[in-house]
GULUM-302952 format. One record per residue: x, y, z of N, C-alpha, C in turn; residue number from 1; residue in three letters. Coordinates in pm, whole numbers. Layout:
// GULUM-302952
ROKOL     n.xx     n.yy     n.zz    ca.xx    ca.yy    ca.zz     c.xx     c.yy     c.zz   ropa   lolum
ROKOL        X        Y        Z        X        Y        Z        X        Y        Z    NUM     ALA
...
This chain:
// GULUM-302952
ROKOL     n.xx     n.yy     n.zz    ca.xx    ca.yy    ca.zz     c.xx     c.yy     c.zz   ropa   lolum
ROKOL      908    16100    22063      999    16210    22028     1116    16153    21946      1     UNK
ROKOL     1146    16216    21836     1249    16165    21746     1388    16187    21806      2     UNK
ROKOL     1487    16102    21769     1623    16119    21821     1683    16256    21794      3     UNK
ROKOL     1669    16318    21672     1725    16452    21654     1668    16555    21750      4     UNK
ROKOL     1537    16541    21779     1475    16635    21873     1532    16617    22013      5     UNK
ROKOL     1551    16492    22054     1610    16466    22185     1753    16522    22193      6     UNK
ROKOL     1828    16507    22083     1965    16557    22081     1968    16709    22094      7     UNK
ROKOL     1876    16776    22024     1870    16922    22032     1834    16968    22172      8     UNK
ROKOL     1740    16898    22236     1701    16937    22371     1815    16912    22471      9     UNK
ROKOL     1892    16805    22449     2005    16777    22537     2111    16885    22525     10     UNK
ROKOL     2134    16932    22403     2233    17037    22383     2183    17169    22441     11     UNK
ROKOL     2053    17197    22427     1998    17325    22469     1978    17336    22619     12     UNK
ROKOL     1981    17224    22692     1955    17231    22835     2069    17301    22908     13     UNK
ROKOL     2042    17361    23024     2150    17425    23101     2243    17319    23160     14     UNK
ROKOL     2369    17353    23183     2464    17256    23239     2425    17217    23380     15     UNK
ROKOL     2454    17093    23415     2423    17041    23548     2529    17088    23648     16     UNK
ROKOL     2502    17062    23775     2598    17098    23880     2729    17023    23862     17     UNK
ROKOL     2721    16898    23819     2843    16819    23795     2926    16879    23682     18     UNK
ROKOL     2860    16921    23576     2932    16982    23464     2995    17115    23505     19     UNK
ROKOL     2924    17191    23589     2983    17315    23642     3108    17284    23723     20     UNK
ROKOL     3101    17180    23806     3216    17144    23888     3335    17101    23803     21     UNK
ROKOL     3307    17024    23698     3414    16980    23607     3477    17100    23537     22     UNK
ROKOL     3396    17195    23495     3448    17315    23429     3537    17395    23524     23     UNK
ROKOL     3493    17410    23648     3574    17485    23745     3706    17413    23773     24     UNK
ROKOL     3698    17279    23785     3820    17202    23808     3917    17215    23691     25     UNK
ROKOL     3865    17209    23570     3951    17223    23452     4015    17362    23448     26     UNK
ROKOL     3938    17464    23485     3991    17599    23489     4104    17611    23590     27     UNK
ROKOL     4086    17551    23708     4190    17558    23810     4316    17481    23767     28     UNK
ROKOL     4297    17365    23706     4412    17285    23662     4493    17360    23556     29     UNK
ROKOL     4425    17415    23457     4497    17489    23352     4563    17613    23409     30     UNK
ROKOL     4497    17679    23506     4559    17794    23570     4685    17758    23647     31     UNK
ROKOL     4681    17641    23714     4799    17596    23789     4915    17568    23695     32     UNK
ROKOL     4887    17501    23584     4994    17472    23488     5049    17600    23426     33     UNK
ROKOL     4962    17696    23396     5009    17824    23342     5096    17897    23443     34     UNK
ROKOL     5052    17898    23568     5134    17961    23672     5265    17890    23694     35     UNK
ROKOL     5264    17756    23686     5387    17679    23701     5486    17713    23590     36     UNK
ROKOL     5436    17732    23467     5523    17770    23357     5588    17906    23382     37     UNK
ROKOL     5507    18003    23426     5563    18134    23457     5663    18126    23571     38     UNK
ROKOL     5636    18040    23669     5729    18023    23781     5863    17967    23735     39     UNK
ROKOL     5859    17869    23644     5983    17811    23592     6066    17917    23521     40     UNK
ROKOL     6001    17998    23439     6073    18104    23369     6135    18202    23468     41     UNK
ROKOL     6057    18240    23569     6109    18333    23670     6228    18273    23745     42     UNK
ROKOL     6221    18143    23779     6331    18079    23849     6457    18073    23762     43     UNK
ROKOL     6439    18049    23633     6554    18047    23542     6621    18184    23539     44     UNK
ROKOL     6539    18289    23527     6595    18424    23523     6667    18457    23654     45     UNK
ROKOL     6607    18420    23766     6668    18448    23897     6799    18373    23912     46     UNK
ROKOL     6802    18245    23873     6924    18165    23885     7036    18222    23799     47     UNK
ROKOL     7004    18257    23674     7106    18312    23585     7156    18445    23638     48     UNK
ROKOL     7064    18529    23686     7104    18659    23740     7193    18643    23863     49     UNK
ROKOL     7160    18548    23949     7241    18524    24069     7382    18480    24031     50     UNK
ROKOL     7394    18390    23935     7525    18344    23892     7604    18453    23821     51     UNK
ROKOL     7532    18543    23752     7598    18651    23678     7631    18771    23764     52     UNK
ROKOL     7586    18775    23886     7600    18894    23969     7744    18940    23987     53     UNK
ROKOL     7845    18853    24006     7983    18904    24016     8026    18984    23894     54     UNK
ROKOL     7992    18937    23775     8028    19009    23653     7944    19136    23637     55     UNK
ROKOL     7817    19130    23677     7732    19248    23666     7785    19361    23754     56     UNK
ROKOL     7824    19324    23876     7875    19426    23969     8009    19482    23924     57     UNK
ROKOL     8092    19402    23861     8225    19448    23823     8225    19524    23692     58     UNK
ROKOL     8150    19476    23593     8158    19535    23459     8039    19624    23426     59     UNK
ROKOL     7925    19600    23486     7810    19684    23462     7766    19682    23316     60     UNK
ROKOL     7703    19792    23269     7658    19797    23130     7772    19794    23029     61     UNK
ROKOL     7895    19827    23072     8007    19824    22980     8034    19686    22923     62     UNK
ROKOL     7988    19583    22990     8004    19447    22941     7936    19428    22806     63     UNK
ROKOL     7825    19498    22784     7746    19481    22662     7810    19554    22544     64     UNK
ROKOL     7885    19662    22569     7941    19742    22460     8091    19721    22441     65     UNK
ROKOL     8151    19638    22523     8294    19613    22509     8319    19506    22402     66     UNK
ROKOL     8435    19516    22334     8467    19422    22226     8574    19320    22267     67     UNK
ROKOL     8623    19323    22387     8735    19239    22427     8687    19124    22515     68     UNK
ROKOL     8741    19005    22486     8714    18888    22570     8847    18818    22593     69     UNK
ROKOL     8905    18841    22707     9033    18780    22743     9025    18740    22890     70     UNK
ROKOL     8998    18611    22913     8980    18564    23051     9108    18578    23131     71     UNK
ROKOL     9225    18564    23065     9352    18576    23135     9374    18714    23193     72     UNK
ROKOL     9328    18817    23122     9342    18955    23167     9219    19006    23240     73     UNK
ROKOL     9117    18922    23251     8995    18966    23318     8915    19067    23239     74     UNK
ROKOL     8926    19062    23105     8852    19154    23018     8741    19077    22948     75     UNK
ROKOL     8621    19124    22965     8505    19054    22908     8413    19156    22842     76     UNK
ROKOL     8371    19125    22721     8274    19208    22648     8208    19126    22539     77     UNK
ROKOL     8083    19154    22509     8007    19068    22418     7945    19146    22301     78     UNK
ROKOL     7992    19266    22273     7934    19340    22161     7950    19264    22028     79     UNK
ROKOL     8068    19206    21997     8077    19129    21872     7981    19011    21868     80     UNK
ROKOL     7959    18948    21982     7868    18835    21985     7723    18879    21964     81     UNK
ROKOL     7687    18994    22020     7551    19047    21998     7531    19079    21850     82     UNK
ROKOL     7629    19145    21790     7619    19179    21648     7612    19052    21564     83     UNK
ROKOL     7698    18955    21592     7696    18830    21516     7565    18755    21531     84     UNK
ROKOL     7509    18755    21651     7381    18689    21674     7271    18754    21593     85     UNK
ROKOL     7264    18887    21596     7158    18957    21525     7173    18946    21374     86     UNK
ROKOL     7297    18958    21324     7317    18952    21179     7287    18813    21125     87     UNK
ROKOL     7342    18710    21189     7319    18573    21140     7172    18536    21150     88     UNK
ROKOL     7106    18575    21259     6964    18544    21276     6879    18619    21174     89     UNK
ROKOL     6913    18744    21148     6835    18823    21052     6847    18765    20911     90     UNK
ROKOL     6969    18731    20871     6987    18672    20738     6915    18538    20729     91     UNK
ROKOL     6933    18454    20832     6869    18323    20829     6718    18332    20825     92     UNK
ROKOL     6661    18419    20906     6514    18431    20911     6461    18493    20782     93     UNK
ROKOL     6533    18591    20726     6488    18653    20601     6482    18550    20488     94     UNK
ROKOL     6588    18471    20474     6589    18368    20370     6485    18260    20398     95     UNK
ROKOL     6474    18218    20525     6376    18115    20559     6234    18164    20537     96     UNK
ROKOL     6209    18293    20562     6075    18347    20540     6038    18344    20392     97     UNK
ROKOL     6132    18383    20307     6105    18384    20162     6078    18243    20112     98     UNK
ROKOL     6170    18151    20143     6155    18014    20095     6039    17943    20166     99     UNK
ROKOL     6025    17966    20296     5921    17897    20370     5782    17935    20325    100     UNK
ROKOL     5757    18063    20304     5625    18108    20258     5599    18058    20116    101     UNK
ROKOL     5703    18060    20031     5687    18009    19895     5652    17861    19895    102     UNK
ROKOL     5720    17783    19979     5690    17640    19989     5550    17618    20045    103     UNK
ROKOL     5512    17697    20144     5379    17683    20202     5270    17710    20098    104     UNK
ROKOL     5290    17813    20016     5194    17841    19909     5191    17726    19810    105     UNK
ROKOL     5307    17675    19774     5316    17565    19678     5243    17441    19728    106     UNK
ROKOL     5247    17418    19859     5187    17296    19914     5037    17310    19943    107     UNK
ROKOL     4984    17430    19940     4844    17450    19977     4754    17494    19862    108     UNK
ROKOL     4811    17538    19753     4730    17594    19644     4710    17499    19528    109     UNK
ROKOL     4722    17368    19554     4689    17264    19455     4772    17275    19328    110     UNK
ROKOL     4901    17302    19346     4991    17301    19232     5036    17159    19197    111     UNK
ROKOL     5028    17069    19294     5076    16933    19277     4970    16837    19329    112     UNK
ROKOL     4978    16708    19292     4881    16610    19343     4892    16596    19495    113     UNK
ROKOL     4784    16547    19556     4779    16535    19700     4886    16440    19754    114     UNK
ROKOL     4912    16328    19684     5009    16231    19733     5149    16291    19735    115     UNK
ROKOL     5182    16372    19633     5313    16436    19629     5322    16547    19734    116     UNK
ROKOL     5211    16615    19756     5207    16717    19861     5234    16657    19998    117     UNK
ROKOL     5175    16540    20025     5197    16473    20153     5343    16432    20170    118     UNK
ROKOL     5405    16384    20062     5545    16343    20071     5635    16463    20100    119     UNK
ROKOL     5615    16571    20027     5698    16690    20047     5677    16750    20186    120     UNK
ROKOL     5554    16747    20235     5527    16799    20369     5602    16718    20474    121     UNK
ROKOL     5603    16587    20460     5674    16502    20556     5825    16522    20546    122     UNK
ROKOL     5876    16539    20426     6020    16561    20409     6063    16691    20477    123     UNK
ROKOL     5985    16797    20458     6019    16925    20519     6008    16916    20671    124     UNK
ROKOL     5908    16844    20720     5894    16826    20865     6012    16751    20923    125     UNK
ROKOL     6065    16654    20849     6179    16575    20897     6304    16660    20912    126     UNK
ROKOL     6312    16773    20842     6429    16859    20858     6444    16907    21002    127     UNK
ROKOL     6331    16922    21072     6336    16968    21211     6390    16860    21305    128     UNK
ROKOL     6391    16734    21260     6436    16624    21347     6586    16598    21333    129     UNK
ROKOL     6653    16663    21239     6796    16640    21221     6873    16711    21333    130     UNK
ROKOL     6964    16643    21401     7039    16707    21510     7122    16825    21460    131     UNK
ROKOL     7141    16921    21549     7215    17042    21515     7358    17012    21473    132     UNK
ROKOL     7422    16914    21539     7560    16883    21506     7571    16826    21365    133     UNK
ROKOL     7468    16755    21319     7468    16703    21182     7461    16818    21083    134     UNK
ROKOL     7379    16919    21114     7376    17037    21029     7514    17104    21024    135     UNK
ROKOL     7581    17108    21139     7714    17167    21142     7812    17093    21053    136     UNK
ROKOL     7810    16960    21061     7899    16880    20976     7864    16897    20829    137     UNK
ROKOL     7735    16901    20800     7692    16923    20662     7739    17059    20611    138     UNK
ROKOL     7733    17159    20697     7782    17290    20657     7931    17291    20629    139     UNK
ROKOL     8008    17218    20709     8154    17215    20692     8194    17142    20565    140     UNK
ROKOL     8132    17027    20540     8176    16941    20430     8100    16963    20299    141     UNK
ROKOL     7986    17032    20303     7907    17052    20181     7887    17199    20150    142     UNK
ROKOL     7833    17275    20246     7796    17414    20218     7919    17500    20191    143     UNK
ROKOL     8018    17493    20278     8136    17579    20261     8211    17550    20131    144     UNK
ROKOL     8243    17422    20098     8310    17398    19969     8226    17439    19849    145     UNK
ROKOL     8093    17434    19863     8007    17470    19750     8006    17620    19725    146     UNK
ROKOL     7998    17700    19830     7985    17844    19811     8120    17916    19808    147     UNK
ROKOL     8230    17850    19848     8358    17920    19856     8403    17978    19722    148     UNK
ROKOL     8396    17906    19608     8440    17968    19481     8362    18094    19446    149     UNK
ROKOL     8229    18090    19464     8150    18209    19434     8179    18324    19528    150     UNK
ROKOL     8199    18293    19656     8229    18399    19753     8365    18462    19724    151     UNK
ROKOL     8464    18381    19692     8597    18436    19662     8596    18513    19531    152     UNK
ROKOL     8514    18472    19434     8501    18550    19311     8443    18688    19341    153     UNK
ROKOL     8342    18693    19426     8286    18821    19465     8391    18907    19536    154     UNK
ROKOL     8472    18845    19619     8577    18921    19688     8680    18975    19589    155     UNK
ROKOL     8718    18896    19491     8819    18940    19394     8768    19052    19305    156     UNK
ROKOL     8642    19048    19266     8590    19146    19172     8514    19260    19238    157     UNK
ROKOL     8458    19235    19357     8380    19338    19426     8429    19358    19568    158     UNK
ROKOL     8559    19338    19589     8614    19349    19723     8604    19487    19783    159     UNK
ROKOL     8583    19590    19698     8568    19726    19748     8437    19744    19824    160     UNK
ROKOL     8340    19653    19798     8211    19661    19867     8226    19597    20005    161     UNK
ROKOL     8182    19665    20111     8208    19614    20247     8160    19471    20272    162     UNK
ROKOL     8047    19431    20213     7995    19298    20239     8085    19188    20183    163     UNK
ROKOL     8171    19222    20086     8259    19123    20024     8405    19157    20046    164     UNK
ROKOL     8436    19227    20152     8571    19282    20171     8673    19179    20216    165     UNK
ROKOL     8631    19059    20255     8724    18954    20295     8692    18826    20219    166     UNK
ROKOL     8791    18740    20195     8763    18611    20131     8702    18513    20230    167     UNK
ROKOL     8638    18411    20176     8585    18303    20259     8690    18192    20262    168     UNK
ROKOL     8768    18189    20368     8874    18091    20380     8821    17956    20427    169     UNK
ROKOL     8743    17955    20532     8683    17830    20580     8546    17862    20639    170     UNK
ROKOL     8541    17875    20771     8415    17909    20836     8391    18059    20827    171     UNK
ROKOL     8267    18099    20847     8234    18240    20839     8087    18264    20865    172     UNK
ROKOL     8049    18390    20859     7912    18430    20893     7812    18379    20790    173     UNK
ROKOL     7845    18387    20661     7749    18346    20558     7719    18196    20562    174     UNK
ROKOL     7818    18107    20572     7782    17965    20584     7695    17935    20706    175     UNK
ROKOL     7724    18001    20817     7642    17981    20936     7499    18026    20913    176     UNK
ROKOL     7481    18141    20846     7346    18192    20820     7270    18102    20722    177     UNK
ROKOL     7340    18046    20622     7273    17958    20526     7226    17828    20593    178     UNK
ROKOL     7311    17770    20677     7270    17650    20749     7157    17682    20846    179     UNK
ROKOL     7163    17798    20909     7056    17840    20998     6924    17853    20922    180     UNK
ROKOL     6930    17897    20798     6810    17907    20715     6743    17771    20700    181     UNK
ROKOL     6823    17668    20670     6767    17534    20653     6710    17482    20784    182     UNK
ROKOL     6773    17519    20895     6728    17468    21025     6593    17525    21067    183     UNK
ROKOL     6566    17650    21034     6440    17711    21076     6335    17706    20965    184     UNK
ROKOL     6373    17655    20848     6277    17646    20738     6155    17561    20774    185     UNK
ROKOL     6169    17445    20840     6048    17367    20875     5951    17443    20964    186     UNK
ROKOL     6002    17523    21058     5914    17599    21146     5831    17700    21068    187     UNK
ROKOL     5899    17777    20984     5828    17879    20906     5730    17813    20808    188     UNK
ROKOL     5774    17707    20743     5689    17642    20642     5565    17579    20706    189     UNK
ROKOL     5584    17506    20815     5471    17434    20875     5364    17530    20927    190     UNK
ROKOL     5405    17634    20999     5306    17726    21055     5241    17810    20945    191     UNK
ROKOL     5321    17854    20848     5264    17931    20737     5167    17846    20656    192     UNK
ROKOL     5202    17720    20636     5113    17631    20561     4979    17615    20634    193     UNK
ROKOL     4982    17596    20764     4857    17582    20840     4775    17711    20833    194     UNK
ROKOL     4843    17826    20840     4770    17953    20833     4706    17973    20696    195     UNK
ROKOL     4777    17936    20590     4722    17953    20456     4608    17854    20432    196     UNK
ROKOL     4627    17730    20481     4523    17629    20463     4395    17665    20539    197     UNK
ROKOL     4406    17745    20644     4289    17782    20724     4206    17894    20663    198     UNK
ROKOL     4253    17954    20553     4177    18061    20488     4047    18003    20431    199     UNK
ROKOL     3939    18072    20453     3807    18027    20409     3806    18010    20256    200     UNK
ROKOL     3772    17891    20206     3767    17872    20060     3671    17968    19990    201     UNK
ROKOL     3569    18015    20063     3475    18108    20001     3544    18237    19958    202     UNK
ROKOL     3649    18279    20031     3721    18398    19990     3790    18376    19856    203     UNK
ROKOL     3850    18258    19839     3913    18228    19710     3809    18225    19599    204     UNK
ROKOL     3698    18158    19626     3593    18149    19524     3538    18287    19489    205     UNK
ROKOL     3524    18373    19588     3476    18509    19560     3574    18584    19472    206     UNK
ROKOL     3705    18567    19500     3806    18634    19417     3802    18581    19275    207     UNK
ROKOL     3790    18449    19260     3780    18392    19126     3654    18441    19055    208     UNK
ROKOL     3545    18452    19131     3421    18499    19072     3428    18643    19024    209     UNK
ROKOL     3516    18723    19085     3533    18863    19042     3635    18876    18929    210     UNK
ROKOL     3686    18761    18882     3777    18765    18767     3924    18763    18801    211     UNK
ROKOL     3960    18740    18928     4101    18737    18965     4165    18607    18920    212     UNK
ROKOL     4291    18615    18883     4367    18497    18847     4412    18424    18975    213     UNK
ROKOL     4474    18307    18956     4520    18232    19073     4622    18312    19152    214     UNK
ROKOL     4721    18372    19083     4825    18445    19155     4773    18575    19214    215     UNK
ROKOL     4678    18639    19147     4615    18757    19206     4539    18721    19333    216     UNK
ROKOL     4477    18604    19334     4405    18558    19453     4503    18527    19566    217     UNK
ROKOL     4615    18462    19532     4713    18427    19635     4773    18554    19696    218     UNK
ROKOL     4815    18647    19611     4882    18767    19660     4784    18865    19724    219     UNK
ROKOL     4666    18877    19668     4572    18978    19715     4474    18933    19821    220     UNK
ROKOL     4452    18801    19833     4351    18751    19927     4411    18653    20027    221     UNK
ROKOL     4474    18547    19976     4518    18439    20065     4627    18484    20161    222     UNK
ROKOL     4734    18544    20109     4844    18585    20195     4803    18696    20293    223     UNK
ROKOL     4733    18801    20249     4690    18902    20349     4599    18845    20457    224     UNK
ROKOL     4513    18749    20422     4423    18692    20521     4497    18607    20623    225     UNK
ROKOL     4603    18541    20580     4677    18451    20668     4802    18515    20726    226     UNK
ROKOL     4817    18646    20718     4943    18708    20757     4970    18700    20907    227     UNK
ROKOL     4867    18688    20991     4893    18672    21135     4970    18544    21161    228     UNK
ROKOL     4926    18434    21100     4997    18308    21116     5136    18313    21056    229     UNK
ROKOL     5152    18383    20945     5283    18395    20882     5376    18477    20971    230     UNK
ROKOL     5327    18587    21027     5407    18665    21120     5449    18579    21241    231     UNK
ROKOL     5355    18499    21291     5388    18412    21403     5497    18312    21369    232     UNK
ROKOL     5494    18256    21248     5597    18161    21207     5733    18227    21200    233     UNK
ROKOL     5737    18351    21153     5865    18421    21143     5920    18453    21282    234     UNK
ROKOL     5832    18492    21374     5876    18521    21510     5930    18396    21578    235     UNK
ROKOL     5861    18284    21562     5909    18158    21620     6041    18116    21557    236     UNK
ROKOL     6053    18135    21425     6179    18103    21359     6293    18190    21410    237     UNK
ROKOL     6265    18318    21432     6367    18407    21485     6406    18368    21627    238     UNK
ROKOL     6308    18326    21707     6340    18282    21842     6433    18162    21842    239     UNK
ROKOL     6411    18067    21751     6502    17953    21743     6638    17995    21690    240     UNK
ROKOL     6640    18086    21593     6768    18129    21535     6856    18196    21639    241     UNK
ROKOL     6796    18276    21727     6875    18346    21829     6941    18248    21925    242     UNK
ROKOL     6876    18137    21954     6929    18044    22052     7002    17925    21993    243     UNK
ROKOL     7013    17916    21861     7081    17801    21801     7229    17800    21840    244     UNK
ROKOL     7280    17683    21877     7412    17676    21939     7513    17596    21859    245     UNK
ROKOL     7493    17465    21849     7600    17378    21805     7640    17402    21660    246     UNK
ROKOL     7541    17413    21571     7575    17433    21430     7649    17564    21411    247     UNK
ROKOL     7604    17670    21478     7672    17798    21464     7809    17796    21529    248     UNK
ROKOL     7824    17725    21640     7955    17713    21704     8055    17646    21611    249     UNK
ROKOL     8008    17556    21524     8095    17486    21432     8124    17566    21307    250     UNK
ROKOL     8035    17659    21270     8043    17723    21139     8077    17871    21143    251     UNK
ROKOL     8047    17941    21252     8059    18086    21250     8203    18133    21268    252     UNK
ROKOL     8287    18053    21331     8427    18088    21342     8476    18126    21479    253     UNK
ROKOL     8387    18161    21570     8424    18198    21708     8532    18305    21712    254     UNK
ROKOL     8517    18406    21628     8612    18518    21624     8547    18639    21689    255     UNK
ROKOL     8614    18697    21787     8560    18810    21862     8586    18941    21788    256     UNK
ROKOL     8528    18952    21668     8550    19070    21584     8415    19116    21529    257     UNK
ROKOL     8412    19242    21488     8296    19297    21418     8342    19339    21280    258     UNK
ROKOL     8293    19270    21178     8332    19297    21040     8208    19313    20955    259     UNK
ROKOL     8209    19407    20860     8094    19420    20770     8086    19309    20666    260     UNK
ROKOL     8192    19231    20651     8196    19128    20547     8114    19007    20587    261     UNK
ROKOL     8038    18953    20492     7962    18832    20515     8050    18708    20520    262     UNK
ROKOL     8173    18721    20468     8262    18605    20461     8359    18599    20578    263     UNK
ROKOL     8353    18696    20665     8446    18701    20778     8398    18611    20890    264     UNK
ROKOL     8490    18548    20964     8449    18476    21085     8386    18573    21185    265     UNK
ROKOL     8297    18521    21268     8228    18603    21367     8199    18513    21488    266     UNK
ROKOL     8106    18555    21570     8068    18476    21687     7926    18513    21726    267     UNK
ROKOL     7860    18425    21798     7727    18451    21850     7726    18425    22000    268     UNK
ROKOL     7623    18472    22066     7614    18454    22210     7603    18306    22248    269     UNK
ROKOL     7520    18233    22174     7504    18091    22206     7633    18014    22180    270     UNK
ROKOL     7702    18046    22070     7828    17979    22039     7934    18015    22143    271     UNK
ROKOL     7933    18139    22189     8028    18180    22294     8008    18096    22420    272     UNK
ROKOL     7884    18077    22460     7857    17997    22579     7903    17853    22561    273     UNK
ROKOL     7877    17796    22443     7916    17657    22419     8067    17640    22417    274     UNK
ROKOL     8139    17736    22360     8284    17723    22345     8360    17760    22472    275     UNK
ROKOL     8311    17858    22545     8387    17911    22659     8349    17848    22793    276     UNK
ROKOL     8234    17787    22801     8190    17736    22931     8285    17630    22988    277     UNK
ROKOL     8336    17536    22906     8430    17438    22964     8559    17501    23017    278     UNK
ROKOL     8591    17624    22970     8715    17689    23011     8698    17777    23134    279     UNK
ROKOL     8575    17791    23183     8551    17880    23298     8621    17823    23421    280     UNK
ROKOL     8723    17895    23469     8803    17845    23580     8785    17923    23708    281     UNK
ROKOL     8711    18030    23708     8694    18112    23827     8550    18161    23834    282     UNK
ROKOL     8505    18204    23950     8368    18258    23961     8345    18376    23869    283     UNK
ROKOL     8451    18457    23844     8433    18571    23755     8413    18525    23610    284     UNK
ROKOL     8489    18422    23568     8469    18367    23433     8327    18313    23418    285     UNK
ROKOL     8284    18236    23516     8149    18182    23513     8045    18293    23516    286     UNK
ROKOL     8069    18396    23596     7976    18508    23602     7965    18581    23470    287     UNK
ROKOL     8079    18596    23399     8076    18662    23269     7993    18582    23168    288     UNK
ROKOL     8009    18451    23170     7931    18367    23080     7783    18372    23114    289     UNK
ROKOL     7751    18371    23242     7611    18379    23281     7553    18517    23250    290     UNK
ROKOL     7637    18620    23258     7595    18754    23216     7558    18752    23067    291     UNK
ROKOL     7643    18686    22986     7613    18673    22843     7484    18594    22822    292     UNK
ROKOL     7463    18488    22902     7340    18411    22891     7218    18496    22927    293     UNK
ROKOL     7234    18582    23027     7124    18670    23066     7091    18769    22954    294     UNK
ROKOL     7193    18822    22889     7170    18913    22776     7099    18840    22663    295     UNK
ROKOL     7141    18717    22634     7075    18638    22530     6929    18612    22565    296     UNK
ROKOL     6902    18582    22690     6765    18558    22734     6681    18684    22719    297     UNK
ROKOL     6734    18797    22761     6660    18924    22748     6637    18958    22602    298     UNK
ROKOL     6739    18935    22518     6726    18963    22376     6616    18877    22314    299     UNK
ROKOL     6612    18749    22351     6509    18660    22299     6370    18703    22345    300     UNK
ROKOL     6358    18740    22472     6229    18786    22523     6183    18913    22453    301     UNK
ROKOL     6275    19006    22429     6239    19130    22361     6192    19103    22218    302     UNK
ROKOL     6261    19012    22150     6221    18978    22013     6081    18916    22011    303     UNK
ROKOL     6057    18823    22103     5925    18760    22109     5816    18860    22146    304     UNK
ROKOL     5847    18951    22239     5749    19054    22275     5722    19147    22158    305     UNK
ROKOL     5828    19182    22084     5809    19266    21966     5725    19197    21860    306     UNK
ROKOL     5751    19068    21839     5670    18994    21743     5525    18984    21786    307     UNK
ROKOL     5503    18960    21915     5366    18954    21965     5296    19089    21950    308     UNK
ROKOL     5369    19198    21970     5309    19330    21951     5270    19354    21806    309     UNK
ROKOL     5356    19310    21713     5326    19327    21571     5202    19247    21534    310     UNK
ROKOL     5194    19122    21585     5079    19037    21554     4951    19097    21611    311     UNK
ROKOL     4957    19145    21735     4837    19203    21797     4795    19331    21726    312     UNK
ROKOL     4893    19414    21689     4859    19536    21618     4796    19506    21484    313     UNK
ROKOL     4849    19403    21416     4793    19367    21287     4653    19310    21302    314     UNK
ROKOL     4628    19236    21411     4497    19174    21429     4388    19278    21455    315     UNK
ROKOL     4427    19396    21502     4328    19502    21527     4320    19601    21412    316     UNK
ROKOL     4396    19573    21304     4397    19662    21190     4284    19631    21095    317     UNK
ROKOL     4302    19673    20971     4198    19656    20871     4195    19513    20821    318     UNK
ROKOL     4076    19461    20801     4058    19330    20741     4081    19344    20592    319     UNK
ROKOL     4147    19246    20524     4169    19256    20381     4039    19278    20306    320     UNK
ROKOL     4041    19380    20225     3923    19412    20146     3829    19509    20215    321     UNK
ROKOL     3856    19542    20341     3764    19631    20414     3766    19771    20355    322     UNK
ROKOL     3887    19819    20322     3895    19954    20268     3824    19962    20132    323     UNK
ROKOL     3847    19857    20051     3783    19858    19920     3631    19853    19932    324     UNK
ROKOL     3583    19774    20030     3439    19764    20049     3379    19895    20096    325     UNK
ROKOL     3456    19968    20179     3404    20094    20230     3391    20198    20120    326     UNK
ROKOL     3479    20183    20018     3470    20277    19906     3352    20245    19815    327     UNK
């Protein structure tokens, strides 16, 4: 009997009792680790809720809609921080999505030689290894001085427009969002690149065979086919943006205000926790901070659940080209 025939018969045979036992053991081990992960998350939520209970009982839902934070007077509210978190994260993720997807396409569609593609891929990956505090310093000494003249010009000439209604004096929402864009760019780029690279080459060849140009193939075939992975990269980037702490604490301004201007100082939930936690002098102060942490955790979970719902809904939708084929 030839070796290929023996190999085929070995593959085709039913699993032995030992292999069944190994499979069951592997299933139990992975189940235990999955349950342990869920348990850790539940314990974190319980611990934060327990610590936040004094503030929850005293302030209730009004804590989320109040704009005042004065520990000396016992007034606590995080509405400006919620707005600052959502605005900075939205701007950062929107810019990172545009640039990240563009870079992913550039690195996967053979626009450059393979050796240069490998170098650029490693450089972008290294951006994720830079500490957050270094990004903060870079934002203070490079980003803010670079964009300040243009921002102040916009304020002088278009100050009537709400987004430019204040000058950029030093720190502010826009510098924080720009640095946040660079911080989450590796996440969006890496996952989008893997999703685009996983597209079946036969789809590209079929598009070329039907007379499509390279850009028509990218826009009409490659990106729609890989959009689940691209959506996932954006959701993961948004999750990191919501929880980013040190760089935003250094750049956003820690101002408890709500302003429509992109150049105005603001605050985020993570920056609030980093700046105010050392000052917590009473159980109520600590409870208010833990209440803010609980809100941030819930906000992050809701965003991730929403992203997962979008991805699942898209995965059950129409396959690219299905409608055209049906016609």
